[in-house]
Structure formats: structure tokens, C-alpha cells
N, C-alpha and C positions, 0 to 999 in steps of 0.2 A: 479222813471223811470228805464225802461229796459235799460240796454249798451249793445252794441256790441264791441267784439274786433275787433283791425281793419283785424284781418283775417279772423272773420266771416263775415265782408262784403263787404269785397273783396269779396269774394267765391260767398257770394247770388245774389251779382251784377254780377260776372261771369257765372255764372249760366243763370240768366232772361238774358242776352244780347245773350248768347248762344241759348236760346228757342226762342228769338227773341221777345221777348214778348213788349205789347204796353205799353204807359204812365203811365197809373193806375193798370199795372203788377205789386204784392209785393208778399212777405211770409208771407203767416196766421201760427199764432202759435196758437196752441187750447191746453187744458188740457181736460184731461180726468180723473174722478173720478172713480178708480179702486179699491174699498171696501177703506183699512186704506193708501192708496198712491194713487201718482197725477202722470198721464202718460202724454207727452207732446206728441203732433205730429205737424209737420212742413210741410209744402205743400204749392203750389205755387195759387197765389190770382187773379182774373181779376176783381173782383167789393168788394165791401165796402155790406156788409150784416147790415140790421135795426139793432143798438144798437152795432155795432161796434168800436170800439175806434183805430184810427189809429195814429201810428206814423212814421216821414220821417227822414230817416237817411241819408245825403246828396242824394243820387237818389236812396236810400234804402227804398219802404215803407213796413210797416209792420202791416198786419191786425190782432186785436185780438178782442174777444168779451170782455164781459165788468170782467167777473170772471173770465178768464187769465188774462188782463191788473190789475187786484186789487192784484192778487197771484204773479206775476211776476215784481212787482216792487223792484227794487235794484237787482234784476237777471243782469245775464251777459250771452249774449248767443256768445259763441266761436265755433271755427273749429279745427278742429285735422285729421291730417294726419301721420299716424304711418304704417308706411311698406304694409300693405293691409286693414287696417282698417283706414277710414277717414268715417267724419261727422262734425253735429251740435250738440252742448251738451248747454246745460242750469245748468248753476253754481247757487248758492245762492237764490234756490226758496226757498219762507215762505210753509210753510205748510198752508192750506187751512181750516184745522181743528184743533180745540183743542185735540183733543182724537181720538180714533179709533173708539168709538163706534157711534160719531156725524156722522163718515162717512161712518159706517155702516148700521148705522138708516135711513141712507137717508137725514138726515137735515143739511147736510156740502152743502154751496149754494156759 
């Protein structure tokens, strides 16, 4: 299961509160396959999509598609604030493909 550091959980809830979000508002995490690498995207979400996996940590709702959920098993979402740089980062994300050729061939799902 994906974990959140206390800093990440607090900051995500602060942002949701600042937006005046409803009770189904949460964080969507999505992985995008870019050749031999995976890039993650985070955004704010109001509704569940078909096939979504939902995780609730205290008041924080996290929406993920099945692929993202599988890849992020044992990952940790952290939040950093260092000078003029701040944001969320995912640590310990496993590879979704066994080899680069799987990913490049489009056989990585």
C-alpha cells in the first residue's frame, strides 16, 4: 500500500481546505509511461472514474487507476519545502517494466 509522510498528508489536506473542496475531493496520482521511464502526475480530483482504486488516509482521499495503484505498492509520497522549491515527490516507486524494450515496445501495462 502507498504511504504518505506526515508532511505530505498535512500539506495535501491544507491545499484541499484552501480550495474549499467537497467531501469527495482528493488527490489523484497518475503514472504516465514515457519510453523507459515513468513520470507521475498529481492533481486534485472530485470524482471517482471507472476502475479507480481509492485509498483514504484520515481525511485524505487518494484516487489512482489500477496501473498506478499496482506500481506504487510500497511507495512513499513525501513533501519537501527547501527555499524556493517545494512539492510532492514519490519515493521507492518500483519499475513497471522488466526491461526498457518492454516499455519502448508498448508492451508494458
